[in-house]
C-alpha positions, -999 to +999 in steps of 0.1 A: +000+000+000+027+025+009+047+016-022+016+020-044+008+054-027+043+068-034+041+056-070+007+073-074+019+105-059+049+106-083+025+100-113+002+128-101+032+152-097+044+144-132+010+148-147+004+181-129+037+194-141+028+185-177-006+202-173+010+233-160+035+234-189+007+229-214-013+257-198+017+280-200+023+272-236-013+277-244-013+312-229-038+326-203-059+299-186-093+293-202-117+318-187-090+344-177-098+365-208-131+349-216-166+351-201-168+313-199-163+296-165-154+259-166-163+240-135-151+204-130-176+182-110-162+152-092-188+129-108-217+150-122-243+122-118-236+118-080-265+131-059-240+148-035-232+171-064-268+176-075-267+215-071-243+218-101-263+201-128-296+212-113-285+249-115-278+243-152-311+225-158-330+253-140-313+279-161-300+298-131-265+303-146-281+319-177-303+341-154-271+354-139-256+361-173-230+334-169-216+311-195-208+280-174-194+247-187-197+218-164-173+189-169-172+156-151-143+138-135-152+108-114-124+113-089-123+145-068-085+144-065-082+145-103-106+175-104-083+192-079-054+186-102-073+203-131-079+233-109-043+237-099-032+233-135-054+262-145-075+240-168-107+249-149-118+279-128-137+259-101-144+225-087-175+210-073-160+186-048-154+180-012-144+209+012-116+188+027-095+194-004-091+231+006-076+220+039-054+193+023-042+218-003-034+245+023-011+220+040+006+217+006+011+255+002-019+260-021-045+287-014-080+273-023-113+284-008-149+271-006-172+299-018-205+280-016-211+251+008-236+226-007-237+200+021-231+194+058-225+157+056-205+135+032-235+116+017-212+086+016-216+050+026-190+024+036-203-007+020-191-043+023-198-073+001-227-094+013-209-125+001-185-121+031-213-126+056-203-118+092-166-115+084-169-077+081-191-062+109-172-031+119-142-010+109-121-032+132-125-060+107-110-040+077-074-051+084-059-065+052-091-060+032-092-046-003-114-015-003-125+007-032-122+045-032-128+069-060-091+078-062-060+077-040-058+110-021-096+115-026-121+124+001-133+087+002-097+078+008-094+101+038-127+090+053-120+053+049-086+056+066-102+076+094-130+051+100-105+022+100-083+040+125-113+044+148-115+006+147-078+002+155-067-005+119-037+015+106-036+029+071-007+006+063-029-024+071-054-014+044-053-021+007-070+009-009-076+007-047-091+034-070-123+021-086-142+053-093-180+053-087-211+041-105-207+012-128-170+007-122-175+005-084-204-019-088-185-041-111-154-042-089-175-053-059-196-079-077-166-094-094-148-098-060-120-073-069-128-053-038-143-065-004-161-032+001-156+005-002-168+041+001-193+053-024-223+076-028-258+077-042-272+064-064-244+038-065-250+028-029-288+022-033-282+002-065-259-022-047-281-025-016-312-032-038-294-059-056-283-076-024-247-075-034-237-052-005-247-041+030-239-010+050-211-009+075-210+029+081-236+054+069-226+090+064-256+100+043-274+121+069-262+149+092-274+132+124-255+099+116-225+119+105-224+137+139-227+104+157-199+087+137-175+116+132-183+136+163-195+166+143-209+178+110-186+171+081-191+198+054-185+180+021-198+190-014-190+226-022-178+250-050-141+256-044-118+278-064-082+292-062-082+321-038-063+344-063-089+337-090-117+345-066-102+379-057-096+388-093-132+378-104-154+388-076-183+398-098-184+364-115-180+345-082-210+365-068-231+355-097-221+319-092-231+322-056-264+337-066-272+308-089-261+281-064-279+295-034-310+298-055-306+261-064-302+251-028-334+270-020-351+251-048-340+218-033-353+228+001-387+238-012-394+210-037-400+173-033-375+147-045-398+137-074-401+173-086-363+177-084-357+144-102-381+155-130-357+183-138-327+160-143-318+140-175-331+104-174-296+089-176-290+103-141-314+077-128-291+048-138-321+029-151-342+031-119-360+064-114-379+052-083-347+042-066-331+076-075-361+095-061-361+075-029-324+080-023-328+117-030-357+120-005-336+103+022-306+125+014-321+160+011-312+168+047-276+167+036-278+199+016-274+233+033-304+257+029-283+287+021-248+278+010-232+287+043-205+268+061-218+252+093-197+266+121-188+233+137-179+217+104-143+228+096-128+216+129-144+181+123-128+180+088-094+191+102-096+164+129-103+137+102-076+149+079-050+152+107-056+115+113-058+103+077-037+127+055+001+127+059+001+161+041-019+176+070-003+159+099+018+183+119+008+213+099-007+245+112-039+250+092-058+284+092-093+272+087-106+308+082-087+308+049-103+276+036-138+290+031-157+323+029-193+332+034-188+367+018-206+358-014-235+337+000-241+364+026-246+389-002-272+368-020-306+385-019 
């Protein structure tokens, strides 16, 4: 595991260097001298990131005079790389990336907080029966995460540690989400893993998996992690935010309006606004999962006050980049733009 992690880190560093070089040769980053804003979503069909495609479907970007292009990247850590390389102006991903990046000397800030809980589930294969009952049983197991260095990676390590299992005793493999995660579990390539909706409900309905740890609701998240865990958000490089405050405010207007729509409409009404392929072939299942998970979303885009310390505590135990570092949480998020939304 340690050897694989170092190899992955070297590949990421090489890839990022090549992306930075390509951006430099191409001239100003796309959007710097253009009205278009490119936002990378860490899996656009995941329900945790619903506010991004929903804002587009509702026409709220257009209402704000914005030309927004949403791109999808299944792994949040790769979306983070795109942001650092200047290929995109924003990422819809987990807030914990802002903390992890600050530890690495990068200034990134959450400008709209979508959720106050991860919306993730640690599933285990039903075929293993009673062999996996709690995180204490994860030692030596092969567990799927979206990507190494991703939020699912951090959370899995933290939960295992709470059960007395060290990171070096885990075998974490990147399997993405959706069909790739499902196939990996059903084919026996992983014993379990961390995933989100609608992937989780599809596996549970099929009987191929069962829940070990459920982080899909704020109350359960507080019970398991000891506090709220702000997750899905729009984060951007701090320098870009300062240089494009008008555009960022318009993005905040669109996303807060979307979060209000989620709060005031039923899951079936919301699902009706989404393209049918988001249902993964089962609209009823999609609607039920969304109804159960609506409480995850913030009503106004604001960061819950108790959230950042919880995230820092999790990362201090699961991310070597954060361990031993002084983190200024006030620089990892801002409410300036959501506070100004009418």
